[in-house]
N, C-alpha and C positions, 0 to 999 in steps of 0.2 A: 095689420095691412098693407097692400100691393106695392111692391116699389112703386109706380108712377106716386102714388099719395105719401111714399116718405120722400120722394124725391120736390117732391110739393112744397110738403111740411118744412125741407130745411135747406132748399137750395143747390142743392147737390142736382146729378143729372145721373141719367140711370145709368149710362157707362162708368162715372164716377163709381154709383151705389156697388157696380158688379166688381168693379178694381179692386176697393173695399175688401169685398165678398171675397175675391181670389186670393186674396192676401192676407186672409187671418184673421181682419181685423171687426168685417159686419156677420156675425152670423145669421144664417134664417132659415126658416123650414120651406117646405116645399107642400103643396096640396097637391091633391088625388092627378088633378091634370096639368100639375108640374110646373104652377104659380107660385113667386119666390112670395112669402108672408112672412114680415115682421111686426116686435112688437114696439107698446109705447116707447120701451126703453132706447129699444134704437134712435127715436129721433137726437135722445141726450147723447147718444155717442156717434153719431155721424158728425153733430154737430161738434165734437169736441178733434175728431177726429180733423175733420175742416180747420179746426184752428191749431191746433199741432202743424198739417200740413202748412199753413200760411207763416206759423215762425221759421220754416225753414227743418223740422224733420220729415224723415220719406217716412215711407207706407212702410220700410222694414226696424226701423228706426222704433215705429207707434207700439209695435208688437209688444214690447216690452211696456207698455201703459196697458196692455189688453184687461187685465184685471180690474182697474180702474176708470175705465172709459164709458162705464157707464153711469159711475157714480160721479163723475169729478163735474165742476162746474168753474169753467176760465181757466181751466190748470190745476185748480187748489181745491180742495186741499192736495198738494205734491203726495201721489202714493208713491210708501215706502218702496215699491218695486220698479217704480220708474227711477229712483233719485240715480243711481249711476248712469243712464242712460241721458239726463238731465245733465249731468256734470261729466259727460264727453262732448255732449253737443255745446255746452257752453266753450270748451277747452276747442273743442274745432272753430269756433266763430272768432274764439279771441286770437285764434292763429291767423287765419283768415285778415280780421282788422290789422291786424301786427304788419301781415303781408305788404295790405292796398296802402297800410302808412308808408311803409318804406317804399314802396311805390311810386306814392304820391308826392313825397318828398323827392325821389329821385329825378321825376317830371318838373318838376316845380325849377328843382336846379338847373335842368338843363333846357326852359324856357327862360328863368333869368338869367341864364350865361348867353342866351342866342339875339336876346330881345338889348343887354347890355354889348356886345358887342356891334351888332346893328348901329344900336344906337353911338356906337362911339364910333363907328367909322362914316357914317354919313356925317357926324360933327368936324372931324378931319374932314372930310372932301370939302363939307362949308365952308371952310376956315381957309 
């Protein structure tokens, strides 16, 4: 199938498909006139790439999944070649969550402190 057909079947743009190809995620063959040609496995591969991008993996991180991109469905079963990449991503996400939690707690304390002082000052002036 040609790039337009693959785009229509997967919901990806042609530009995204070329991006996947440039990053080594989506192999293609070229016809004699230079058109990209994809096989049926490309549909599943593109859907898996898009799914992985949607959960925060980068194109570079998805390279660890290349051996399994054609066979995976909903990122399951987990490909042994990708377990380390998943573990690294989980660690990164957890670190981000920890930092965001600290930031939220700090901001909440600042807001509570400001409102507490403003309320106390207003009450003193009114009394």
